[in-house]
N, C-alpha and C positions, 0 to 999 in steps of 0.2 A: 121292619125295614128302616134303615137310617135315611130319612128323607133328605137330609143335607147332602147326601152323595148323589142325589137325583134331581138337582136343582134345574136341570135343563130338560127334564121329561116329566110327564104326568106319572106320579108314583103308582097309580092304579093300573097303568098300561106298560110297566117295565117287563121286558122279557126275562126269563130265567138266565139267559146267557149274559145279558147286560148287568143283571144283579150280581152274578158271580164275578164278572170282570171288575166291577167297581169294588166288590169286597176284596178281591185279590190285590188290586192296586192301592186302595185307600182305606179299607176297613180295618178295624181292630180285631183282636182275637175273638172277642165276643160276637161280633158280626159275622166273622168267618164261620164260627161254630153254628150260628143260626142258619146261615146259607147252606152249609153242609147238611144240617139236619133237614132243612126244607126241601132241598133239591137232590140230595144223595151224593155220596162220594164219587160214584162213577161219572155223574154229570159234571161235578166240580173238576175232576181230573181231566175229563174230555175238553172242557173250556180251557183249563190251564195249558194243555198241550197243543190246542188247535187255534186259539184266538190270536188275532193280529194286534189286538188293542191292549196288550199287557206290557208292563215295564220289564226289562231284563232282570233288574234287581229282584222284583217280586217273583218272577218265574224261577229264578235261580234259588231263591229262599225256599219256595214251596216244593221244588223238585228235591232239594236236600231233605226237607222235613218228611216228604212222602216217599223218598227213596226212588225217585224217577230219574231217567236219563235226560238231562236238560238239552242235550244235543238233538233229541227228537222233538223238542218243543218248537212250534212254528216261529216263536219270537226269536229264537237263535238261528233259524234258517232263512230269515229274511235279510235282504240287503239293506243296510242302514242308509237312509236318505240324507240325514244330516248328523254330523258329529261335531260337538263344540270344541274338541281337541284334535289337533293334527299331529 
């Protein structure tokens, strides 16, 4: 586990969902591979498609890589609260 990604939590008590979210948003390919090996591809895909805490860029990238429909991802079905560009 990359402890620098969990500076705000006790690394011993990080849920699998939070670990996967941080890996998707901030982890490198090596950490992504570790997370996929540890938690399984089905759980990784479930978090990718259902989490509210993921960036659109990250979800878009992983949907392309995994051949998933990004329109079904929760990230793309949420109303944007704030947008820096109008």
